Jmol script that loads the backbone (N, CA, C; Angstrom):
load data "model"
ATOM      1  N   MET A   1      -5.534  14.774  89.400  1.00  0.00           N
ATOM      2  CA  MET A   1      -4.686  15.241  90.499  1.00  0.00           C
ATOM      3  C   MET A   1      -3.271  14.713  90.297  1.00  0.00           C
ATOM      4  N   ILE A   2      -2.322  15.589  90.385  1.00  0.00           N
ATOM      5  CA  ILE A   2      -0.922  15.225  90.196  1.00  0.00           C
ATOM      6  C   ILE A   2      -0.276  15.000  91.561  1.00  0.00           C
ATOM      7  N   ASP A   3       0.362  13.862  91.719  1.00  0.00           N
ATOM      8  CA  ASP A   3       1.089  13.591  92.954  1.00  0.00           C
ATOM      9  C   ASP A   3       2.357  14.437  92.982  1.00  0.00           C
ATOM     10  N   TYR A   4       2.684  14.957  94.155  1.00  0.00           N
ATOM     11  CA  TYR A   4       3.913  15.744  94.302  1.00  0.00           C
ATOM     12  C   TYR A   4       4.545  15.433  95.643  1.00  0.00           C
ATOM     13  N   GLN A   5       5.867  15.584  95.691  1.00  0.00           N
ATOM     14  CA  GLN A   5       6.625  15.288  96.902  1.00  0.00           C
ATOM     15  C   GLN A   5       7.084  16.556  97.625  1.00  0.00           C
ATOM     16  N   HIS A   6       7.033  17.676  96.940  1.00  0.00           N
ATOM     17  CA  HIS A   6       7.512  18.945  97.500  1.00  0.00           C
ATOM     18  C   HIS A   6       6.478  20.027  97.222  1.00  0.00           C
ATOM     19  N   GLU A   7       6.454  21.033  98.088  1.00  0.00           N
ATOM     20  CA  GLU A   7       5.538  22.145  97.901  1.00  0.00           C
ATOM     21  C   GLU A   7       6.295  23.440  98.145  1.00  0.00           C
ATOM     22  N   LEU A   8       6.059  24.426  97.271  1.00  0.00           N
ATOM     23  CA  LEU A   8       6.722  25.722  97.375  1.00  0.00           C
ATOM     24  C   LEU A   8       5.657  26.808  97.328  1.00  0.00           C
ATOM     25  N   ASP A   9       5.547  27.577  98.395  1.00  0.00           N
ATOM     26  CA  ASP A   9       4.576  28.670  98.475  1.00  0.00           C
ATOM     27  C   ASP A   9       5.303  29.989  98.264  1.00  0.00           C
ATOM     28  N   THR A  10       5.032  30.633  97.127  1.00  0.00           N
ATOM     29  CA  THR A  10       5.683  31.910  96.832  1.00  0.00           C
ATOM     30  C   THR A  10       4.667  33.053  96.824  1.00  0.00           C
ATOM     31  N   GLN A  11       3.547  32.872  97.493  1.00  0.00           N
ATOM     32  CA  GLN A  11       2.518  33.916  97.534  1.00  0.00           C
ATOM     33  C   GLN A  11       3.089  35.210  98.104  1.00  0.00           C
ATOM     34  N   GLY A  12       2.789  36.315  97.433  1.00  0.00           N
ATOM     35  CA  GLY A  12       3.253  37.621  97.887  1.00  0.00           C
ATOM     36  C   GLY A  12       4.638  37.996  97.394  1.00  0.00           C
ATOM     37  N   LEU A  13       5.320  37.070  96.724  1.00  0.00           N
ATOM     38  CA  LEU A  13       6.657  37.353  96.208  1.00  0.00           C
ATOM     39  C   LEU A  13       6.581  37.693  94.720  1.00  0.00           C
ATOM     40  N   TYR A  14       7.521  38.517  94.275  1.00  0.00           N
ATOM     41  CA  TYR A  14       7.533  38.966  92.883  1.00  0.00           C
ATOM     42  C   TYR A  14       8.843  38.600  92.215  1.00  0.00           C
ATOM     43  N   CYS A  15       8.799  38.593  90.892  1.00  0.00           N
ATOM     44  CA  CYS A  15       9.952  38.280  90.063  1.00  0.00           C
ATOM     45  C   CYS A  15      11.175  39.044  90.569  1.00  0.00           C
ATOM     46  N   PRO A  16      12.305  38.380  90.728  1.00  0.00           N
ATOM     47  CA  PRO A  16      12.646  37.009  90.346  1.00  0.00           C
ATOM     48  C   PRO A  16      12.576  35.996  91.496  1.00  0.00           C
ATOM     49  N   GLU A  17      12.042  36.394  92.644  1.00  0.00           N
ATOM     50  CA  GLU A  17      12.088  35.524  93.828  1.00  0.00           C
ATOM     51  C   GLU A  17      11.452  34.145  93.638  1.00  0.00           C
ATOM     52  N   PRO A  18      10.245  34.031  93.048  1.00  0.00           N
ATOM     53  CA  PRO A  18       9.666  32.691  92.908  1.00  0.00           C
ATOM     54  C   PRO A  18      10.550  31.716  92.125  1.00  0.00           C
ATOM     55  N   VAL A  19      11.148  32.183  91.039  1.00  0.00           N
ATOM     56  CA  VAL A  19      11.996  31.298  90.231  1.00  0.00           C
ATOM     57  C   VAL A  19      13.300  30.984  90.957  1.00  0.00           C
ATOM     58  N   MET A  20      13.832  31.946  91.681  1.00  0.00           N
ATOM     59  CA  MET A  20      15.054  31.685  92.456  1.00  0.00           C
ATOM     60  C   MET A  20      14.781  30.631  93.524  1.00  0.00           C
ATOM     61  N   MET A  21      13.633  30.720  94.186  1.00  0.00           N
ATOM     62  CA  MET A  21      13.273  29.730  95.201  1.00  0.00           C
ATOM     63  C   MET A  21      13.022  28.367  94.558  1.00  0.00           C
ATOM     64  N   LEU A  22      12.377  28.358  93.394  1.00  0.00           N
ATOM     65  CA  LEU A  22      12.133  27.108  92.683  1.00  0.00           C
ATOM     66  C   LEU A  22      13.453  26.438  92.317  1.00  0.00           C
ATOM     67  N   HIS A  23      14.402  27.219  91.864  1.00  0.00           N
ATOM     68  CA  HIS A  23      15.711  26.671  91.508  1.00  0.00           C
ATOM     69  C   HIS A  23      16.353  25.974  92.704  1.00  0.00           C
ATOM     70  N   GLY A  24      16.250  26.588  93.880  1.00  0.00           N
ATOM     71  CA  GLY A  24      16.819  25.988  95.090  1.00  0.00           C
ATOM     72  C   GLY A  24      16.127  24.690  95.478  1.00  0.00           C
ATOM     73  N   VAL A  25      14.812  24.644  95.334  1.00  0.00           N
ATOM     74  CA  VAL A  25      14.063  23.426  95.666  1.00  0.00           C
ATOM     75  C   VAL A  25      14.399  22.312  94.685  1.00  0.00           C
ATOM     76  N   VAL A  26      14.392  22.619  93.396  1.00  0.00           N
ATOM     77  CA  VAL A  26      14.666  21.607  92.369  1.00  0.00           C
ATOM     78  C   VAL A  26      16.064  21.024  92.557  1.00  0.00           C
ATOM     79  N   ARG A  27      17.006  21.843  92.944  1.00  0.00           N
ATOM     80  CA  ARG A  27      18.382  21.386  93.151  1.00  0.00           C
ATOM     81  C   ARG A  27      18.453  20.288  94.208  1.00  0.00           C
ATOM     82  N   LYS A  28      17.568  20.352  95.208  1.00  0.00           N
ATOM     83  CA  LYS A  28      17.575  19.378  96.303  1.00  0.00           C
ATOM     84  C   LYS A  28      16.702  18.152  96.025  1.00  0.00           C
ATOM     85  N   MET A  29      15.901  18.206  94.970  1.00  0.00           N
ATOM     86  CA  MET A  29      14.989  17.107  94.652  1.00  0.00           C
ATOM     87  C   MET A  29      15.722  15.968  93.951  1.00  0.00           C
ATOM     88  N   LYS A  30      15.126  14.780  94.024  1.00  0.00           N
ATOM     89  CA  LYS A  30      15.638  13.630  93.280  1.00  0.00           C
ATOM     90  C   LYS A  30      15.027  13.651  91.880  1.00  0.00           C
ATOM     91  N   PRO A  31      15.736  13.129  90.874  1.00  0.00           N
ATOM     92  CA  PRO A  31      15.180  13.066  89.525  1.00  0.00           C
ATOM     93  C   PRO A  31      13.812  12.371  89.526  1.00  0.00           C
ATOM     94  N   GLY A  32      12.856  12.970  88.822  1.00  0.00           N
ATOM     95  CA  GLY A  32      11.519  12.405  88.722  1.00  0.00           C
ATOM     96  C   GLY A  32      10.546  12.916  89.773  1.00  0.00           C
ATOM     97  N   GLU A  33      11.048  13.533  90.848  1.00  0.00           N
ATOM     98  CA  GLU A  33      10.156  14.077  91.872  1.00  0.00           C
ATOM     99  C   GLU A  33       9.468  15.332  91.344  1.00  0.00           C
ATOM    100  N   VAL A  34       8.323  15.644  91.965  1.00  0.00           N
ATOM    101  CA  VAL A  34       7.497  16.771  91.514  1.00  0.00           C
ATOM    102  C   VAL A  34       7.336  17.774  92.651  1.00  0.00           C
ATOM    103  N   VAL A  35       7.392  19.070  92.283  1.00  0.00           N
ATOM    104  CA  VAL A  35       7.124  20.145  93.234  1.00  0.00           C
ATOM    105  C   VAL A  35       5.880  20.893  92.760  1.00  0.00           C
ATOM    106  N   LYS A  36       5.000  21.201  93.715  1.00  0.00           N
ATOM    107  CA  LYS A  36       3.824  22.034  93.438  1.00  0.00           C
ATOM    108  C   LYS A  36       4.151  23.442  93.904  1.00  0.00           C
ATOM    109  N   ILE A  37       4.004  24.411  93.003  1.00  0.00           N
ATOM    110  CA  ILE A  37       4.292  25.809  93.322  1.00  0.00           C
ATOM    111  C   ILE A  37       2.978  26.574  93.376  1.00  0.00           C
ATOM    112  N   THR A  38       2.804  27.379  94.412  1.00  0.00           N
ATOM    113  CA  THR A  38       1.671  28.288  94.522  1.00  0.00           C
ATOM    114  C   THR A  38       2.225  29.705  94.461  1.00  0.00           C
ATOM    115  N   ALA A  39       1.654  30.526  93.575  1.00  0.00           N
ATOM    116  CA  ALA A  39       2.173  31.883  93.378  1.00  0.00           C
ATOM    117  C   ALA A  39       1.027  32.866  93.217  1.00  0.00           C
ATOM    118  N   THR A  40       1.328  34.137  93.425  1.00  0.00           N
ATOM    119  CA  THR A  40       0.373  35.213  93.183  1.00  0.00           C
ATOM    120  C   THR A  40       0.869  36.182  92.117  1.00  0.00           C
ATOM    121  N   ASP A  41       2.120  36.072  91.718  1.00  0.00           N
ATOM    122  CA  ASP A  41       2.702  36.971  90.720  1.00  0.00           C
ATOM    123  C   ASP A  41       2.355  36.466  89.317  1.00  0.00           C
ATOM    124  N   PRO A  42       1.595  37.245  88.535  1.00  0.00           N
ATOM    125  CA  PRO A  42       1.228  36.812  87.186  1.00  0.00           C
ATOM    126  C   PRO A  42       2.434  36.532  86.284  1.00  0.00           C
ATOM    127  N   SER A  43       3.561  37.153  86.539  1.00  0.00           N
ATOM    128  CA  SER A  43       4.735  36.932  85.688  1.00  0.00           C
ATOM    129  C   SER A  43       5.302  35.523  85.846  1.00  0.00           C
ATOM    130  N   THR A  44       4.841  34.778  86.872  1.00  0.00           N
ATOM    131  CA  THR A  44       5.309  33.401  87.000  1.00  0.00           C
ATOM    132  C   THR A  44       4.833  32.546  85.829  1.00  0.00           C
ATOM    133  N   GLU A  45       3.737  32.945  85.170  1.00  0.00           N
ATOM    134  CA  GLU A  45       3.279  32.208  83.983  1.00  0.00           C
ATOM    135  C   GLU A  45       4.390  32.156  82.937  1.00  0.00           C
ATOM    136  N   ARG A  46       5.052  33.265  82.749  1.00  0.00           N
ATOM    137  CA  ARG A  46       6.157  33.355  81.797  1.00  0.00           C
ATOM    138  C   ARG A  46       7.440  32.777  82.409  1.00  0.00           C
ATOM    139  N   ASP A  47       7.749  33.181  83.625  1.00  0.00           N
ATOM    140  CA  ASP A  47       9.041  32.846  84.232  1.00  0.00           C
ATOM    141  C   ASP A  47       9.209  31.350  84.503  1.00  0.00           C
ATOM    142  N   ILE A  48       8.191  30.703  85.015  1.00  0.00           N
ATOM    143  CA  ILE A  48       8.314  29.276  85.337  1.00  0.00           C
ATOM    144  C   ILE A  48       8.376  28.453  84.047  1.00  0.00           C
ATOM    145  N   THR A  49       7.612  28.865  83.036  1.00  0.00           N
ATOM    146  CA  THR A  49       7.685  28.183  81.743  1.00  0.00           C
ATOM    147  C   THR A  49       9.087  28.293  81.154  1.00  0.00           C
ATOM    148  N   LYS A  50       9.671  29.482  81.192  1.00  0.00           N
ATOM    149  CA  LYS A  50      11.036  29.677  80.672  1.00  0.00           C
ATOM    150  C   LYS A  50      12.052  28.879  81.480  1.00  0.00           C
ATOM    151  N   PHE A  51      11.901  28.856  82.798  1.00  0.00           N
ATOM    152  CA  PHE A  51      12.784  28.083  83.668  1.00  0.00           C
ATOM    153  C   PHE A  51      12.777  26.616  83.243  1.00  0.00           C
ATOM    154  N   CYS A  52      11.575  26.067  83.065  1.00  0.00           N
ATOM    155  CA  CYS A  52      11.440  24.654  82.690  1.00  0.00           C
ATOM    156  C   CYS A  52      12.038  24.387  81.306  1.00  0.00           C
ATOM    157  N   ASN A  53      11.727  25.231  80.350  1.00  0.00           N
ATOM    158  CA  ASN A  53      12.253  25.044  78.996  1.00  0.00           C
ATOM    159  C   ASN A  53      13.774  25.145  78.964  1.00  0.00           C
ATOM    160  N   PHE A  54      14.325  26.113  79.671  1.00  0.00           N
ATOM    161  CA  PHE A  54      15.767  26.346  79.650  1.00  0.00           C
ATOM    162  C   PHE A  54      16.530  25.208  80.318  1.00  0.00           C
ATOM    163  N   LEU A  55      16.012  24.700  81.446  1.00  0.00           N
ATOM    164  CA  LEU A  55      16.731  23.674  82.206  1.00  0.00           C
ATOM    165  C   LEU A  55      16.271  22.252  81.904  1.00  0.00           C
ATOM    166  N   GLY A  56      15.187  22.112  81.123  1.00  0.00           N
ATOM    167  CA  GLY A  56      14.742  20.787  80.716  1.00  0.00           C
ATOM    168  C   GLY A  56      13.886  20.047  81.729  1.00  0.00           C
ATOM    169  N   HIS A  57      13.325  20.769  82.688  1.00  0.00           N
ATOM    170  CA  HIS A  57      12.430  20.149  83.666  1.00  0.00           C
ATOM    171  C   HIS A  57      11.004  20.220  83.122  1.00  0.00           C
ATOM    172  N   PRO A  58      10.287  19.081  83.071  1.00  0.00           N
ATOM    173  CA  PRO A  58       8.923  19.110  82.545  1.00  0.00           C
ATOM    174  C   PRO A  58       7.964  19.913  83.429  1.00  0.00           C
ATOM    175  N   LEU A  59       7.208  20.806  82.799  1.00  0.00           N
ATOM    176  CA  LEU A  59       6.100  21.485  83.458  1.00  0.00           C
ATOM    177  C   LEU A  59       4.884  20.605  83.222  1.00  0.00           C
ATOM    178  N   LEU A  60       4.493  19.851  84.250  1.00  0.00           N
ATOM    179  CA  LEU A  60       3.432  18.857  84.096  1.00  0.00           C
ATOM    180  C   LEU A  60       2.058  19.489  83.952  1.00  0.00           C
ATOM    181  N   ALA A  61       1.822  20.591  84.650  1.00  0.00           N
ATOM    182  CA  ALA A  61       0.522  21.256  84.592  1.00  0.00           C
ATOM    183  C   ALA A  61       0.639  22.641  85.188  1.00  0.00           C
ATOM    184  N   SER A  62      -0.302  23.488  84.803  1.00  0.00           N
ATOM    185  CA  SER A  62      -0.432  24.806  85.422  1.00  0.00           C
ATOM    186  C   SER A  62      -1.904  25.179  85.385  1.00  0.00           C
ATOM    187  N   GLU A  63      -2.332  25.914  86.397  1.00  0.00           N
ATOM    188  CA  GLU A  63      -3.717  26.378  86.423  1.00  0.00           C
ATOM    189  C   GLU A  63      -3.810  27.637  87.258  1.00  0.00           C
ATOM    190  N   GLN A  64      -4.878  28.363  87.031  1.00  0.00           N
ATOM    191  CA  GLN A  64      -5.134  29.590  87.771  1.00  0.00           C
ATOM    192  C   GLN A  64      -6.483  29.490  88.441  1.00  0.00           C
ATOM    193  N   ASP A  65      -6.544  29.945  89.690  1.00  0.00           N
ATOM    194  CA  ASP A  65      -7.793  30.000  90.441  1.00  0.00           C
ATOM    195  C   ASP A  65      -7.862  31.383  91.071  1.00  0.00           C
ATOM    196  N   GLY A  66      -8.572  32.284  90.432  1.00  0.00           N
ATOM    197  CA  GLY A  66      -8.621  33.661  90.909  1.00  0.00           C
ATOM    198  C   GLY A  66      -7.242  34.295  90.784  1.00  0.00           C
ATOM    199  N   GLU A  67      -6.713  34.766  91.903  1.00  0.00           N
ATOM    200  CA  GLU A  67      -5.390  35.398  91.893  1.00  0.00           C
ATOM    201  C   GLU A  67      -4.266  34.419  92.203  1.00  0.00           C
ATOM    202  N   LEU A  68      -4.596  33.142  92.341  1.00  0.00           N
ATOM    203  CA  LEU A  68      -3.576  32.130  92.633  1.00  0.00           C
ATOM    204  C   LEU A  68      -3.192  31.378  91.365  1.00  0.00           C
ATOM    205  N   TYR A  69      -1.907  31.149  91.236  1.00  0.00           N
ATOM    206  CA  TYR A  69      -1.357  30.370  90.127  1.00  0.00           C
ATOM    207  C   TYR A  69      -0.716  29.122  90.714  1.00  0.00           C
ATOM    208  N   PHE A  70      -0.957  27.982  90.070  1.00  0.00           N
ATOM    209  CA  PHE A  70      -0.404  26.712  90.521  1.00  0.00           C
ATOM    210  C   PHE A  70       0.385  26.069  89.391  1.00  0.00           C
ATOM    211  N   TYR A  71       1.525  25.498  89.733  1.00  0.00           N
ATOM    212  CA  TYR A  71       2.389  24.823  88.760  1.00  0.00           C
ATOM    213  C   TYR A  71       2.890  23.521  89.370  1.00  0.00           C
ATOM    214  N   TRP A  72       3.026  22.516  88.524  1.00  0.00           N
ATOM    215  CA  TRP A  72       3.611  21.250  88.932  1.00  0.00           C
ATOM    216  C   TRP A  72       4.809  20.998  88.035  1.00  0.00           C
ATOM    217  N   VAL A  73       6.008  21.014  88.633  1.00  0.00           N
ATOM    218  CA  VAL A  73       7.252  20.865  87.890  1.00  0.00           C
ATOM    219  C   VAL A  73       7.938  19.595  88.339  1.00  0.00           C
ATOM    220  N   GLN A  74       8.345  18.793  87.367  1.00  0.00           N
ATOM    221  CA  GLN A  74       9.055  17.550  87.651  1.00  0.00           C
ATOM    222  C   GLN A  74      10.541  17.759  87.371  1.00  0.00           C
ATOM    223  N   LYS A  75      11.370  17.289  88.285  1.00  0.00           N
ATOM    224  CA  LYS A  75      12.818  17.362  88.041  1.00  0.00           C
ATOM    225  C   LYS A  75      13.159  16.361  86.946  1.00  0.00           C
ATOM    226  N   LYS A  76      13.923  16.837  85.988  1.00  0.00           N
ATOM    227  CA  LYS A  76      14.238  15.986  84.843  1.00  0.00           C
ATOM    228  C   LYS A  76      15.001  14.748  85.292  1.00  0.00           C
ATOM    229  N   VAL A  77      14.780  13.694  84.545  1.00  0.00           N
ATOM    230  CA  VAL A  77      15.494  12.430  84.755  1.00  0.00           C
ATOM    231  C   VAL A  77      16.604  12.409  83.728  1.00  0.00           C
ATOM    232  N   SER A  78      17.839  12.436  84.185  1.00  0.00           N
ATOM    233  CA  SER A  78      18.985  12.536  83.270  1.00  0.00           C
ATOM    234  C   SER A  78      19.123  11.331  82.379  1.00  0.00           C
TER     235      SER A  78
END
end "model"
wireframe off; spacefill off
backbone 0.3
color backbone group
């Protein structure tokens, strides 16, 4: 189980909304904090991975449970 300080529910939203919302949450987080994202859009598998790689935020874990996708993203420590 990964500890997280923030939670983002993007169920029912489609690209690019989940990543745009994630960007807003990460901007307000402190370095090292973790956000758990819940999504239903399969394209988040690609989009959240690209977001993390491009901006340097570690994607700590991801998993799928039926139609739900879960991601744990840590804000990079500069």
